[in-house]
C-alpha positions in Angstrom: -21.3 2.1 -2.5 -21.0 -0.7 0.1 -18.5 -3.6 -0.4 -19.0 -6.6 1.9 -16.0 -8.3 3.4 -14.8 -11.3 1.5 -15.8 -10.0 -1.9 -12.4 -8.4 -2.7 -10.1 -10.4 -5.0 -6.4 -10.2 -4.2 -3.6 -10.4 -6.7 0.2 -10.7 -6.4 1.8 -7.5 -7.5 5.4 -8.4 -6.4 7.0 -11.4 -4.8 5.5 -11.6 -1.3 3.1 -8.6 -1.9 -0.7 -9.1 -2.4 -3.0 -6.3 -3.2 -6.7 -6.0 -2.7 -8.5 -3.1 -4.3 -11.3 -2.7 -1.6 -13.4 0.2 -2.9 -13.1 3.5 -4.8 -15.0 6.6 -5.6 -14.4 9.4 -8.1 -11.3 10.7 -6.2 -10.2 8.2 -3.6 -9.2 4.5 -3.7 -9.0 2.3 -0.6 -6.7 -0.7 -0.8 -5.3 -3.5 1.5 -1.8 -4.8 1.0 -0.5 -8.0 2.6 3.2 -8.4 2.9 5.2 -11.6 3.6 8.3 -11.0 5.7 11.2 -10.0 3.5 9.1 -8.7 0.6 10.5 -5.5 -0.9 8.7 -2.8 -2.9 11.5 -1.1 -4.8 11.9 2.7 -4.6 9.4 4.3 -6.9 7.1 7.4 -7.3 3.7 8.0 -8.8 1.3 10.9 -9.3 -1.0 9.7 -6.5 -1.0 11.0 -3.0 -0.7 7.9 -0.8 -1.9 7.7 2.8 -1.5 4.6 4.9 -2.1 2.8 8.2 -0.2 -0.2 9.4 -2.7 -2.7 10.8 -0.1 -5.4 11.8 3.5 -6.3 11.3 6.4 -4.0 10.7 7.7 -2.2 7.6 10.9 -0.2 6.8 10.2 2.7 4.5 13.2 4.1 2.6 13.8 6.8 0.0 15.9 10.0 -0.6 14.8 11.3 2.9 16.3 8.3 4.7 14.5 5.4 6.3 11.9 4.9 9.0 10.5 1.7 10.6 6.7 1.7 11.2 4.8 -0.5 13.6 1.0 -1.2 14.1 -0.9 2.0 14.5 1.6 4.2 12.7 0.5 6.2 9.7 2.1 7.9 6.7 1.4 10.2 3.8 3.5 10.4 0.7 2.7 13.4 -1.5 2.4 13.0 -5.3 5.7 12.4 -6.9 7.6 11.5 -3.7 10.1 8.6 -4.1 9.6 5.8 -1.6 10.0 2.1 -1.1 9.3 -0.5 1.6 10.6 -3.7 3.1 8.5 -6.0 5.2 10.3 -6.7 8.5 7.5 -9.1 9.5 4.3 -10.4 7.8 2.3 -7.2 7.6 -1.1 -5.8 6.7 -1.5 -2.2 5.4 -4.6 -0.1 4.6 -3.9 2.6 2.1 -5.8 5.4 0.4 -4.7 6.8 -3.0 -5.9 10.0 -4.7 -6.7 10.1 -7.5 -7.8 6.5 -7.9 -5.2 3.9 -9.1 -6.5 2.9 -12.5 -3.6 0.4 -12.7 -4.9 -1.3 -9.5 -8.4 -1.8 -11.1 -7.1 -3.8 -14.0 -5.7 -7.4 -14.1 -1.9 -7.5 -13.9 
């Protein structure tokens, strides 16, 4: 499957957080998330493994294991069930892969 740039709809998932579901297969799901400075994703967990790459900006991840600030080029992987949250320290763009696919990201809010 090929998805051309500009064809992905974005939707607001939280205040200051926009999600684009870029493409998915049977087991993986590629997304782009755009954060406005100050936006917060509350601590949560889900059954999906989540691997990400920070394209631009700066984020602070937090959870039971403490907190870490990531900058462009930094990557992360949260295993299934791991509690985590994030705060945008600057306007930021993230690319993330989820496995299995996020059915909730495929439907309208």
